[in-house]
C-alpha positions, -999 to +999 in steps of 0.1 A: +240+137-327+228+126-293+194+118-307+208+096-335+231+078-311+202+072-287+179+059-315+207+036-328+213+022-293+176+016-288+173-002-321+205-023-313+192-033-279+158-044-293+175-064-320+199-082-295+170-089-271+150-103-300+179-125-311+187-136-276+151-148-268+141-161-302+173-176-318+198-184-290+195-217-271+181-214-236+216-219-221+230-190-242+204-163-237+220-147-207+255-149-223+243-131-255+227-103-235+257-101-212+280-099-243+260-069-256+262-051-222+300-059-221+306-044-255+286-013-247+305-009-214+338-014-232+330+012-258+319+037-231+352+030-212+373+037-243+354+069-249+359+080-213+396+072-216+399+094-247+381+122-229+402+119-197+435+121-216+421+152-233+430+140-267+430+163-297+399+162-319+419+147-348+434+120-326+399+111-313+385+109-348+414+086-359+408+065-328+371+061-337+380+052-373+405+027-361+380+011-337+355+008-365+381-007-388+390-033-362+354-043-357+348-045-394+377-069-398+364-090-369+329-092-385+344-100-420+363-129-405 
C-alpha cells in the first residue's frame, strides 16, 4: 500500500511539473506548483485529523469515499 501511494505521488508530481513548465504561462508556473503542494498538504492535514481523533475504521473509509466524491464532482464541473 505504501509503495503504491509513493509511486502514485511520484507520477503525479512529475505530471504537474511537466504541465507547469510546458503548458502554463510564465506568470502561472509558480502558482500551479504551489497549488499542487497546497492540495497535498491539505490532504495530509485531513488524514492527520482523522488519525488524531482516533476515528473508527469505517468512519475513515466513509470520509475517504466522501472526499473522493467531492473531488469527482469538482472535476466534472
